[in-house]
C-alpha positions as a Markdown table, in Angstrom:
| # | Residue | x | y | z |
|---|---|---|---|---|
| 1 | Met | -65.8 | -4.8 | -88.3 |
| 2 | Ile | -68.8 | -6.6 | -87.5 |
| 3 | Glu | -70.6 | -3.3 | -87.4 |
| 4 | Val | -69.7 | -2.9 | -90.9 |
| 5 | Ala | -70.8 | -6.3 | -92.0 |
| 6 | Leu | -74.0 | -5.8 | -90.5 |
| 7 | Thr | -74.7 | -2.5 | -91.9 |
| 8 | Val | -73.6 | -3.6 | -95.5 |
| 9 | Thr | -76.2 | -6.8 | -94.9 |
| 10 | Gly | -78.8 | -4.5 | -93.7 |
| 11 | Leu | -78.6 | -2.1 | -96.6 |
| 12 | Leu | -78.5 | -5.2 | -99.3 |
| 13 | Ala | -81.5 | -6.7 | -97.4 |
| 14 | Met | -83.3 | -3.2 | -97.8 |
| 15 | Ala | -82.5 | -2.9 | -101.5 |
| 16 | Thr | -83.5 | -6.3 | -102.2 |
| 17 | Leu | -86.9 | -5.6 | -100.4 |
| 18 | Ala | -87.2 | -2.5 | -102.6 |
| 19 | Leu | -86.1 | -3.8 | -105.9 |
| 20 | Ala | -87.1 | -7.5 | -106.4 |
| 21 | Pro | -90.3 | -8.1 | -108.1 |
| 22 | Trp | -92.9 | -9.0 | -105.7 |
| 23 | Pro | -93.5 | -12.9 | -106.9 |
| 24 | Trp | -90.0 | -13.3 | -106.2 |
| 25 | Leu | -90.5 | -11.7 | -102.4 |
| 26 | Leu | -93.7 | -14.1 | -102.1 |
| 27 | Gln | -91.8 | -17.1 | -103.1 |
| 28 | Gly | -88.7 | -16.2 | -101.1 |
| 29 | Gly | -90.3 | -15.6 | -98.0 |
| 30 | Ala | -92.4 | -18.6 | -98.3 |
| 31 | Ala | -89.2 | -20.9 | -98.9 |
| 32 | Leu | -88.0 | -19.1 | -95.8 |
| 33 | Met | -90.9 | -20.1 | -93.7 |
| 34 | Ala | -90.7 | -23.6 | -95.0 |
| 35 | Ala | -87.1 | -23.7 | -94.2 |
| 36 | Gly | -87.8 | -22.4 | -90.7 |
| 37 | Val | -90.8 | -24.8 | -90.1 |
| 38 | Ala | -88.4 | -28.0 | -91.3 |
| 39 | Phe | -85.6 | -27.6 | -88.9 |
| 40 | Gly | -87.3 | -25.1 | -86.3 |
| 41 | Ile | -90.1 | -27.5 | -85.4 |
| 42 | Pro | -88.3 | -30.6 | -84.9 |
| 43 | Ala | -85.7 | -28.9 | -82.8 |
| 44 | Gly | -88.5 | -27.5 | -80.7 |
| 45 | Trp | -89.8 | -31.1 | -80.1 |
| 46 | Arg | -86.6 | -32.1 | -79.0 |
| 47 | Tyr | -85.9 | -29.0 | -76.8 |
| 48 | His | -89.1 | -29.8 | -75.1 |
| 49 | Ala | -88.5 | -33.5 | -74.5 |
| 50 | Leu | -84.8 | -32.9 | -73.3 |
| 51 | Leu | -86.1 | -30.1 | -71.0 |
| 52 | His | -88.7 | -32.5 | -69.7 |
| 53 | Arg | -86.3 | -35.3 | -69.3 |
| 54 | Glu | -83.8 | -32.9 | -67.3 |
| 55 | Leu | -86.3 | -31.3 | -65.1 |
| 56 | Gly | -87.4 | -34.8 | -63.9 |
| 57 | Arg | -83.6 | -35.8 | -63.5 |
| 58 | Val | -83.4 | -32.8 | -61.2 |
| 59 | Gly | -86.6 | -32.8 | -59.4 |
| 60 | Ala | -88.0 | -29.9 | -60.9 |
| 61 | Arg | -90.9 | -30.9 | -63.1 |
| 62 | Val | -93.9 | -28.9 | -62.0 |
| 63 | Pro | -97.4 | -29.3 | -63.8 |
| 64 | Gly | -97.8 | -26.9 | -66.8 |
| 65 | Trp | -94.2 | -26.5 | -67.0 |
| 66 | Trp | -94.5 | -26.3 | -70.9 |
| 67 | Trp | -96.4 | -23.2 | -70.7 |
| 68 | Gln | -93.4 | -21.2 | -70.0 |
| 69 | Pro | -90.5 | -23.7 | -70.2 |
| 70 | Thr | -87.4 | -21.0 | -70.4 |
| 71 | Ala | -88.5 | -20.1 | -66.8 |
| 72 | His | -87.6 | -23.6 | -65.6 |
| 73 | His | -84.1 | -23.3 | -67.1 |
| 74 | Arg | -82.9 | -22.0 | -63.7 |
| 75 | His | -83.7 | -25.2 | -61.9 |
| 76 | Leu | -81.0 | -27.0 | -64.3 |
| 77 | Asp | -77.5 | -27.7 | -63.4 |
| 78 | Asp | -74.7 | -27.1 | -66.1 |
| 79 | Ser | -75.1 | -30.5 | -67.4 |
| 80 | Gly | -78.8 | -29.9 | -67.9 |
| 81 | Arg | -78.4 | -26.5 | -69.5 |
| 82 | Arg | -76.0 | -28.1 | -72.0 |
| 83 | Ala | -77.8 | -30.9 | -73.0 |
| 84 | Ile | -80.9 | -28.7 | -74.0 |
| 85 | Ala | -78.9 | -25.7 | -75.4 |
| 86 | Pro | -78.4 | -26.7 | -78.9 |
| 87 | Ser | -82.2 | -27.9 | -79.6 |
| 88 | Phe | -83.0 | -24.6 | -77.5 |
| 89 | Arg | -81.0 | -22.4 | -80.2 |
| 90 | Leu | -81.9 | -24.2 | -83.2 |
| 91 | Gly | -85.8 | -24.0 | -82.3 |
| 92 | Ala | -85.6 | -20.2 | -81.9 |
| 93 | Ala | -83.6 | -20.0 | -85.0 |
| 94 | Gly | -86.0 | -21.8 | -86.8 |
| 95 | Cys | -88.7 | -19.5 | -85.0 |
| 96 | Gly | -86.7 | -16.2 | -86.1 |
| 97 | Val | -86.6 | -17.9 | -89.8 |
| 98 | Ile | -90.2 | -18.3 | -90.1 |
| 99 | Phe | -90.9 | -14.4 | -88.8 |
| 100 | Leu | -88.2 | -13.4 | -91.5 |
| 101 | Gly | -90.1 | -15.3 | -94.0 |
| 102 | Ala | -93.7 | -13.8 | -93.0 |
| 103 | Phe | -91.9 | -10.4 | -93.1 |
| 104 | Val | -90.8 | -10.9 | -96.4 |
| 105 | Val | -94.2 | -12.3 | -97.6 |
| 106 | Gly | -95.7 | -9.4 | -96.1 |
| 107 | Val | -93.7 | -7.0 | -98.0 |
| 108 | Gly | -94.2 | -9.0 | -101.2 |
| 109 | Leu | -98.1 | -8.7 | -100.6 |
| 110 | Leu | -97.7 | -5.1 | -100.0 |
| 111 | Arg | -95.8 | -4.4 | -103.4 |
| 112 | Ser | -98.2 | -6.7 | -105.4 |
| 113 | Asp | -100.9 | -4.8 | -107.5 |
| 114 | Gly | -103.4 | -5.1 | -104.8 |
| 115 | Gly | -101.5 | -2.2 | -102.6 |
| 116 | Trp | -102.2 | -1.3 | -99.1 |
| 117 | Pro | -105.0 | -3.3 | -97.8 |
| 118 | Phe | -105.9 | -1.5 | -94.9 |
| 119 | Gly | -107.1 | 1.9 | -96.2 |
């Protein structure tokens, strides 16, 4: 059943991108990007703060841990993983919504009167 729902959702999304006026795509994509920033950035900050705390608690904090924070998840115990998981997932979802909005804006720009800008 989930496959049918995903297929229908994908077809509706493609139809929307093909049929919606390009200004709506620009506005909708910008709104998606703003929404992603509004909840994704605070969640990302919270995730990094919680990860910093939990890595310190288990004695696994190393210099430069923030460059690849997910590599340090393996050092956490179950309670540490549970502490960071909601913020991690919400921040990742926010990033995904930002990327989706950027894609929709890109489609809107390509469908505008300017046409394909690379050739």
